[in-house]
C-alpha positions, 0 to 999 in steps of 0.5 A, spaced: 158 619 172 151 617 168 151 610 165 146 605 162 140 607 159 137 614 161 133 620 160 137 627 160 134 634 160 138 640 157 137 647 159 133 649 153 128 643 154 131 638 149 131 631 152 136 625 150 133 618 151 138 613 150 144 609 152 150 613 156 157 611 158 162 615 162 157 621 162 156 621 155 151 619 149 154 613 147 150 608 143 143 608 140 139 615 143 134 620 141 134 628 142 127 630 142 126 638 141 121 641 146 117 643 139 116 636 137 122 634 132 127 629 134 134 626 132 135 619 132 142 617 132 148 612 134 153 616 138 160 615 140 163 618 146 158 624 145 158 625 138 153 622 133 156 617 128 150 616 124 143 619 125 136 622 122 132 628 124 125 628 123 121 634 124 114 635 128 110 633 122 113 627 120 118 629 114 125 626 115 131 630 113 135 627 108 141 632 105 142 627 099 135 627 096 132 633 099 126 634 095 122 639 100 122 647 098 127 646 093 125 652 088 122 647 083 116 644 088 114 650 093 108 645 096 108 645 103 110 638 106 102 637 108 100 638 101 105 633 099 103 628 103 095 629 104 094 633 097 092 640 095 086 643 098 080 645 093 081 651 088 079 658 092 082 655 099 089 657 100 094 654 105 098 659 108 103 655 112 105 647 113 100 647 119 093 648 117 089 651 119 095 656 121 096 659 128 094 666 129 100 671 129 100 676 135 099 683 133 106 686 131 109 679 130 111 674 125 110 667 124 117 664 123 116 657 122 117 654 129 114 660 133 112 667 133 118 673 132 117 680 135 121 685 132 121 690 137 124 685 142 128 680 137 125 674 141 122 668 138 117 664 142 114 657 140 107 657 139 105 656 146 109 662 147 115 659 151 122 662 150 126 659 144 131 664 142 134 671 141 134 673 134 141 675 131 141 680 125 141 675 120 135 672 122 132 678 124 133 681 117 131 674 114 124 674 118 122 681 116 124 679 109 120 672 108 115 671 114 108 671 114 106 677 119 100 679 123 098 684 119 098 681 112 091 681 109 089 675 104 087 679 097 082 674 094 077 675 089 070 674 091 067 669 087 062 671 082 
């Protein structure tokens, strides 16, 4: 079994880097998602005892003091960390400029969703997952779609 410090790639592309003991994550280690996020933790026989998830853009998840998209402050993280754009320039996603959505698809935050195939792919068009009924309904109800047009007034 694997022991010491090493790298291990899971079937979906997530990579573990850190200490291993008896074939399990044990000690300091990090799980890196193929899309860029990472979970750094202290592991005990394969289970995380304490850790922190950091999103691709640098935002750290904090269950106790989560202040991002909480209903009162609807700014994107890039707006919080870099400030607002000048009036009249809309920021539609956390990524700026936003990714161009393929025809008939939705931008669901970590990639594109095709409602006909119910498949989510990352922004490089690599398979991420099949959407279940709940995710399908949520994406159709809340996410930006390719055929949305921005209805902005022309300046006078």
